[in-house]
N, C-alpha and C positions, 0 to 999 in steps of 0.2 A: 215344469221344464227341466230337462236333464242336460248336462254338459258333456259333449261328445268330442272325441278326436278321431279323425279318419287318417289311416296310414295305408298308402297304396304302394305295393311293390311293382315298380315300373316293368320289370322283366317277366312278370307273371301274365300268361295268357295273351300276349300281344302279337304273336306271330301268325296264327291261323284263325283265331276266332274274331279278329277285328276289334278287339277291345282297346280303347285308348284311355290312358290313365288320366289325362287332363280333362277329357270330356266326362268321365265317370266322376271325378272329383267335383266338378261343377254341378252335375245332376244330383249327387248325394247331398251336397251342401244345400241346394235349393229345396229338395224334398224334406230334409230334416228341419230347416228353418220354417218352412211352411207348416210343418207339424208341431212347431212350438219349441224345438230344441235349439240349444246353442251349439255350434259346431265349427271346427277349423280343421284343415287338412294338410298333410305332408305327402309328397310323392318321393319314395325312397328308391335308391339303387340297391341291388341285392346285398352288397357289402355293408350297407348302412342299416340293415334290418334290426339287428340286436341293439345297436346304439340308439336308434330312434324309438324302439319299443321301450327301452329303459327310461328315456327322457319322457315319453308319454305317460308311463306309469308314475313317474315322480310328480307329474302334475295332478294326480288324483282325480281324474274325470269320473263321471258316472259310467261311461261306456267308451270302449275303444273299438272302432270298426276297422277290420283288417281286409284289405283287398289283395288277394293272392291265391296261390295254390295251397295244397295241404301242408307242404313244408313250411311256408310262411305262417300258416295258422298254428302249426305245432310250435314254432318259435314264440308266437304270441301267447300260447297256453303256458309255456315255460315261464314267461315274465309275469303273466296275470294270475297264474295259479296261486292260491293262498291270499289273494287280495279280494276286496269287495267289488272290484271293477268288472263290469260285464263285457264279454267278448261277443261282438257281432261279426259275421263272416259275409264278405262279398265274394262270390265264387268266380275267381279269375284264373283257375288252373285247368288241368286236363280232366282228372276224374272228380275233383271237388267232393271227396268222400265225407269230410267233416260237415260241409254245408248240406249234403244230402241227408246225413244222419239226423241233423237238427231241423229238417223241414224247410230249409231256405230254398226258395225257387232258384233254378239255375239261370234263367233268363235275367239279365242285369236289371232291367227296369222293374220287373216284378220283385227281384231281391231287394232293391232299394225301398220300394213301397212296403214290403213285408217288415223290414228292419225298423221302420219308423214306429211301428205299433207292436213289435214282437214282445213276448213275455220272457222273464228271467227265470232260469232254473239253475241250480247247482248240480254238477255232474262229477263223476269219478274221472280221474286221470291215471293212466298207466305210466309209472316211472320206470324207465329202462336205462339202468346204469347212469342215472342223472339226467336223462333226456325225457321230455314230456311227449307221450304218445296219446293221441286222441282217437285214432282209427285202427291202425294195425302196425305191427312190427314183423318183418318177414326175414327168415334165414333160408339159405339154400340156393337153388339154381337161378331164381329170378334176380336177386341182388348180385350174384356172382357174374351174371351176364347182362347187367343192366345197360351197358353201352348198346347192345343189340336192340333192346326193347325201347330205350329212351331216345336214341339218336334221331334228330331232326323233328321230334314230335313234342318238344317242351311247350306246354301251353296250348297244344292243338286239340284234336278230337280224341276222345277216349277210345272210340272204336278202332282207331288205327293201331294203338298199342295192343288192344285185344286181338286184332287180326295177326299182329306179329307174334303174340303169345301162341296162338294156335298153329301158325305156319312154321314157327321155329321150335316148337316144343320137342319134337322127336330128337333132332340132332343135339340140341342144347341139353336136354335131360340126360342123354347118354354121356355127354362130355363132363357134366357137372360132378364135382367131387362130393361124395356122401359125407355127411356129418355123423360121427358116432356120438350121438347126443345123450347126455344124462341130465335128469332134472330132479330137484329135491325141494320140498316145501315142508311146512309143519304137518300138512295133511297127507302127503303122498310122495312117492319117489318112483322113478322109472328110467328106462333107457330104450333107445331105438336107433337104427341106422336109417337116416332120412336124407332126402334131397329137397325137402320142403317142410318148413315149420312156420306157422303163423300164430301170433299172440295178439289178443284183442281185449281192450277194456270192455267188460260186459260180455256179449256174445254176438255171433251173426244170427240174424233172423232167417229162418228157412223160407225162402221165397223164390219164385221163378224169375230168372234174369241173370245177367253177367256182372252187374255191379253189386257188390256186397252192401248190405244194410245192417247197421248195428242196432242192438236194443239192450235193455238192462243197464241204463245209464247210471243208476245208483245201487247196483247190486252188491258192491264191495268185493266183486270177484273179477278175475281175468279168465279168459278161456284160451287154452293152448290147443291148436290143431296141428298135430304132428303126423306127417304122411309117412307111410312105410311102403309106398309104391316102388316096385322094382324096375319097371320099364315104362316107356312112353305110352303104351296102350293103357296100362293101369292108371297112369297119371291123367291121361285124357278122360278116362272113365270118371275119375274124381272131379274133373272140371265139369263134365256133363251132369253128374249128380248134383253139383253145386248149382248149376244153371237151371235145374228143374226143381229146386227146393228140397233136395234130399242129401244135403251136405253131411248131416250127422248120422245118416244111415250108411255112409260109405265104409266098407269093411276094412279098408286100408288106412283109415284115419283114426288115430288115437286122440281122444279128447279129454283134456284135464281142466277142471274148474277149481281154482284156488285163489287166495288173496295175495300170495307172493310166491316167487319161484326163482330158484338159482339154477342156471344152465352151465354145463361144462361140456367139452368135446375132447375125446381122446386124441392126443398128438396134435392138438391145435391150440395155439396161444390166442388167436384172434380170428375174426371172420367178418365178411361184409354183411351188412344188415340194411334192409330198406325200412326206414321208420317214417311213416306218413309221407311216403313218396321221395324222401331224401336218402341218399346212400351214405352210410357211416361205416367206419371201421371200428369195431368194438372188441375189447379184450375179454377173454374168458377169465373167471366166471362172469357171465352176464346176469346181473341182478335185476329182477322185475318185482314191482310191488304196486298194488293199487293204493292211490291216495284218495280216500273217500271224500265226496262233496268238495273237491279241491278247486273247481273252476266254475264261475258264473258265466252262463252263455245266454244269448238271445235266441229263442226258439219258439215252437208252437205251443198253444194252450194244451194240446194233447200230451206233449212230452212233459210239460210242467205237471200235469195231472199224474202221468206215469211215475215221475220221480217222487211226487208226494205219496202215492200209493205204495211205493217201494219201501218207505220208512214208516208207514202207519201201522 
């Protein structure tokens, strides 16, 4: 029997997907007790997330279940990283990238059932100037114009934001200020004029579809995808290449795989960054480094096997 705590972010996923925090809490508690686990739950307001996470960690449970979007999950990773406490994810956001990466079903009843018997694996975490990143950190036009993409869709359907991305790409790409980005690590250095740069713990798996899927959970490497696209048509071609599984073949994309990276931008002291779905203002230099095997997560037997093979 394991001792579990369930923390639900009341504001995640409640507006368009019909998810109700109280009902989910009751269903999770019932399923986990039926499976032989000890469990209690707390429903949090967004402003309480960090406080409740720290209180939960101080109780030293075997597992903390987080109900929320990728931003809430990222906050949980920051608190649980470096402990032995396992993180289980209930997908209650829009894209739910971390849940998808770890094989958690997106339908709530199936996700609850999955987590009662899921396996534990330790995975890398990307530290971005002190913030924990599980999925992606993005610089450029998307975070600069996040109000356009995010408005009225918080917790809703991922395809609505994707439609906004395609429909607004032309005008917003042209308006976006380029970053004259330089990067340096122990292995390499470079520079580029870019309106889009993404940084991922591990790397993106080349697959057909609009939702990114991550792999290499314990590679000890981050992957930087730095776009040198000059115009909206070139950027659209990059999105299309991504959607048909040819991301790494796009000629306007510079790809760097390292364990740590320092970013600077000429004439810029700071910039907007989207880190696991949350908008942050970070100062340059932005320091990125992989924290190997930093977080225990509840996942599939296949990913457990993948992480074991990565170190064997």
